[in-house]
C-alpha positions in Angstrom: -18.3 -7.0 -53.4 -18.7 -4.6 -51.0 -20.1 -5.3 -47.6 -23.7 -4.2 -47.2 -23.9 -1.6 -44.3 -26.9 -2.1 -42.2 -29.3 1.0 -41.8 -29.5 2.3 -38.0 -32.9 1.6 -36.5 -34.4 4.6 -34.5 -32.6 4.3 -31.2 -35.8 4.6 -29.1 -36.9 1.2 -30.9 -33.6 -0.5 -30.2 -33.8 0.5 -26.4 -37.3 -0.9 -26.1 -36.5 -4.1 -27.7 -33.6 -4.3 -25.3 -35.4 -3.5 -22.5 -38.1 -6.1 -23.3 -36.9 -9.3 -22.5 -39.9 -11.0 -24.4 -38.9 -9.1 -27.6 -36.7 -11.8 -29.1 -34.2 -9.1 -30.0 -32.5 -8.5 -26.9 -28.8 -9.7 -28.2 -29.1 -8.0 -31.6 -30.4 -4.8 -29.6 -27.6 -4.9 -27.4 -25.2 -5.4 -30.1 -26.4 -2.5 -32.0 -26.5 -0.2 -28.8 -22.9 -1.1 -27.9 -21.8 -0.3 -31.6 -23.6 3.1 -31.7 -23.3 4.2 -28.1 -20.6 6.9 -28.3 -22.1 8.5 -31.4 -25.6 9.3 -29.4 -26.7 12.0 -27.7 -25.9 12.4 -23.9 -29.5 12.2 -23.3 -29.7 9.0 -25.0 -26.9 7.5 -23.5 -27.8 8.1 -19.8 -31.1 6.1 -20.7 -28.8 3.3 -22.1 -26.7 3.6 -19.0 -29.5 3.0 -16.7 -31.1 0.3 -18.9 -27.5 -1.7 -18.6 -27.3 -1.1 -14.9 -30.9 -2.6 -14.5 -29.7 -5.7 -16.4 -27.3 -8.9 -15.6 -24.0 -8.8 -14.5 -22.2 -8.5 -18.1 -24.1 -5.8 -19.2 -23.9 -3.8 -15.6 -20.2 -4.2 -16.2 -20.6 -2.7 -19.8 -22.4 0.1 -18.2 -19.5 0.6 -15.5 -17.1 1.0 -18.3 -18.9 3.4 -19.9 -19.1 5.4 -16.5 -15.5 5.5 -16.0 -15.5 8.2 -18.8 -18.9 9.5 -19.1 -19.7 9.9 -15.4 -22.6 12.3 -14.2 -23.7 12.7 -10.4 -26.9 11.5 -11.1 -26.0 8.0 -11.4 -24.5 8.2 -7.8 -27.4 6.8 -5.8 -27.8 3.9 -8.3 -24.1 3.0 -8.3 -24.5 3.0 -4.2 -27.1 0.5 -4.3 -25.3 -1.5 -6.8 -22.3 -1.5 -4.9 -24.0 -2.5 -1.5 -25.9 -5.1 -3.2 -23.1 -6.8 -5.5 -19.5 -5.4 -4.3 -18.3 -5.8 -8.0 -14.7 -4.7 -8.7 -15.8 -2.8 -11.6 -18.3 -1.0 -9.7 -15.7 0.0 -7.1 -13.6 1.4 -9.8 -16.4 3.9 -10.6 -16.7 4.8 -7.2 -13.0 5.3 -6.5 -12.5 7.3 -9.7 -15.8 9.6 -9.3 -17.4 9.6 -5.9 -16.9 12.4 -3.3 -13.7 12.1 -1.4 -15.7 11.5 2.1 -17.4 8.4 0.7 -14.1 6.9 -0.3 -12.6 7.9 3.0 -15.5 6.0 4.6 -15.3 3.1 2.6 -11.7 2.6 2.0 -11.2 -0.8 3.5 -14.0 -2.5 1.5 -13.1 -0.9 -1.8 -9.2 -1.7 -1.4 -9.3 -5.3 -2.8 -6.4 -5.9 -5.2 -4.7 -3.0 -6.7 -7.6 -0.7 -5.8 -5.8 0.9 -3.3 -3.4 2.4 -5.6 -5.9 4.4 -7.3 -7.6 5.3 -4.0 -4.2 6.7 -2.7 -4.4 8.8 -6.0 -7.4 10.4 -5.2 -6.9 11.0 -1.4 -2.9 11.6 -1.2 -3.8 15.3 -1.8 -5.7 15.7 1.4 -3.6 16.9 4.3 -4.7 14.5 6.9 -4.6 11.5 4.6 -1.7 8.9 5.1 -0.7 6.2 3.0 -0.7 2.8 4.2 2.7 1.8 2.8 2.3 -1.8 3.5 -0.5 -1.9 0.9 1.4 -0.6 -1.9 4.4 -2.1 -4.0 7.6 0.0 -4.6 6.5 1.2 -8.1 2.9 2.1 -7.1 4.4 3.7 -3.8 6.5 5.9 -6.0 3.8 6.5 -8.9 1.5 7.8 -6.0 3.8 10.2 -4.8 5.2 11.3 -8.2 1.7 12.1 -9.4 0.9 14.0 -6.0 4.2 16.1 -6.3 5.5 14.6 -3.1 8.9 14.1 -2.0 10.8 11.5 0.2 14.0 11.6 1.9 17.0 10.2 -0.1 17.6 7.3 2.6 14.0 6.0 1.7 14.4 6.5 -2.1 17.6 4.4 -2.0 16.1 1.8 -0.2 13.1 1.6 -2.6 15.3 1.8 -5.6 17.7 -1.1 -4.5 14.8 -2.9 -3.4 13.4 -2.8 -6.8 16.8 -3.7 -8.4 16.8 -7.0 -5.9 13.9 -8.3 -7.4 15.5 -8.6 -10.7 17.1 -11.7 -9.2 13.6 -13.5 -8.6 12.6 -12.9 -12.4 12.0 -16.4 -14.1 12.8 -14.7 -17.4 14.6 -11.3 -16.8 14.5 -10.3 -20.6 10.8 -10.2 -20.3 11.2 -7.2 -17.6 13.4 -5.1 -20.0 12.1 -1.7 -20.8 10.4 -1.7 -24.1 13.0 1.0 -25.3 15.9 -1.6 -25.0 17.5 -2.5 -28.2 20.3 -5.3 -28.3 23.8 -4.1 -29.1 26.0 -6.8 -29.1 29.1 -4.6 -28.4 27.4 -3.0 -25.3 26.9 -4.6 -22.0 23.4 -4.4 -20.7 22.9 -2.3 -17.8 20.5 -2.7 -14.4 18.7 0.5 -15.7 17.8 -1.1 -18.8 15.1 -3.0 -16.9 11.5 -1.4 -17.0 10.9 -1.0 -13.4 14.2 0.4 -12.7 14.0 2.8 -15.4 10.8 4.2 -14.5 11.8 4.5 -10.8 14.9 6.6 -11.5 12.6 9.0 -13.6 10.1 9.2 -10.7 12.9 9.7 -8.3 14.6 12.6 -10.5 11.5 14.2 -11.1 10.7 14.3 -7.2 14.1 15.8 -6.4 16.2 12.9 -5.5 19.0 13.9 -8.0 21.7 12.7 -5.6 20.4 9.1 -5.3 19.7 8.8 -9.0 23.2 10.2 -9.7 24.9 7.7 -7.4 22.9 4.8 -8.7 23.7 5.8 -12.4 27.7 5.6 -11.3 27.1 1.9 -9.5 25.4 1.0 -12.8 28.0 2.0 -14.8 30.5 0.4 -12.7 28.9 -3.0 -12.9 28.2 -2.5 -16.8 31.9 -1.8 -17.3 33.1 -4.8 -15.3 30.6 -7.2 -16.7 31.8 -5.9 -20.5 35.1 -7.3 -19.7 34.0 -10.6 -18.3 34.8 -14.1 -20.1 30.8 -14.8 -20.0 30.1 -11.6 -22.1 33.0 -12.5 -24.4 32.0 -16.1 -25.0 28.1 -14.9 -25.5 29.4 -12.6 -28.4 31.1 -15.2 -30.2 27.8 -17.3 -30.4 25.8 -17.1 -33.7 22.0 -15.9 -32.0 19.2 -14.1 -33.0 18.6 -10.8 -31.1 16.0 -12.1 -28.9 18.0 -15.1 -27.8 21.1 -12.8 -27.3 18.9 -10.5 -25.3 17.8 -13.1 -23.2 21.2 -14.7 -22.6 22.4 -11.3 -21.8 20.0 -10.6 -19.3 21.0 -13.9 -17.4 24.4 -12.9 -17.1 23.1 -9.7 -15.5 21.0 -11.2 -13.3 23.6 -14.0 -12.2 26.3 -11.4 -11.3 24.0 -8.7 -9.9 24.1 -9.7 -6.4 27.8 -9.4 -6.0 27.9 -5.9 -7.0 25.1 -4.6 -4.7 26.1 -2.2 -2.0 26.6 -4.3 1.3 23.4 -3.1 2.9 21.3 -4.5 0.2 22.6 -7.8 0.0 20.9 -9.4 2.6 17.9 -7.2 3.4 14.8 -9.0 4.7 12.7 -8.2 1.8 14.6 -10.0 -0.7 13.0 -13.1 -1.9 15.3 -15.8 -2.1 12.7 -17.6 -4.2 9.3 -16.6 -5.7 6.9 -19.0 -6.9 9.3 -21.6 -7.4 10.9 -19.3 -10.0 14.3 -18.8 -11.1 16.6 -17.0 -8.5 20.2 -15.9 -8.3 23.1 -18.2 -8.1 
């Protein structure tokens, strides 16, 4: 039998029942509002967002999610009030994405929890006077901010960042989980360092920003390591084993991880930012 499709009630009635906490229909009205929200007129959507902002935490969070995509300056005063009252992360996301730059500059410190600072940088990096606090961004976020802003960095800094990302491969508990989603195992081809997701993305950003010399030099280094490991007894022994593609990839990534330190350029073998151990996870031997 075909499932019966419920008829839509008048939306004004649904909203009224949602707002009236004594109606006994708050939950079902909330569910119907959420189901129908994106098909409603903007005037009705605004009324719903305001109603959800005036409700409890769960419904406020739903309203924040709507406002990320359906922002209107008329909500600014209410969002400021809610931010000052609750300091909720999801409210901060709305502010960072949509508020005037002057407000974000003034409140950067309290808005910068967790990864929020990255998104603040995305908004402010185009300002001539804005200086990025490098210590608040990891390598990948730093490169993404610069890339999206059309910025450029010196080759020396680009090289340090790139090899810093490579060094962290040594700290991965299961390195195969960090491979690019485009990587496909080939039992007759040794894995490259550039097959790891973050390395691949870093190379793309740096090449796009004009650091071709660094990228080309790195690729030659990567090819040298790949060629050397392809002749190793570890790789030869691995190819003799009867393994699934998943297990083969996992073991191959461990071979790369184990041998990586000996191939690193001398400058990057003992840099202070290498973590010898990360949360008691697997480290290079």
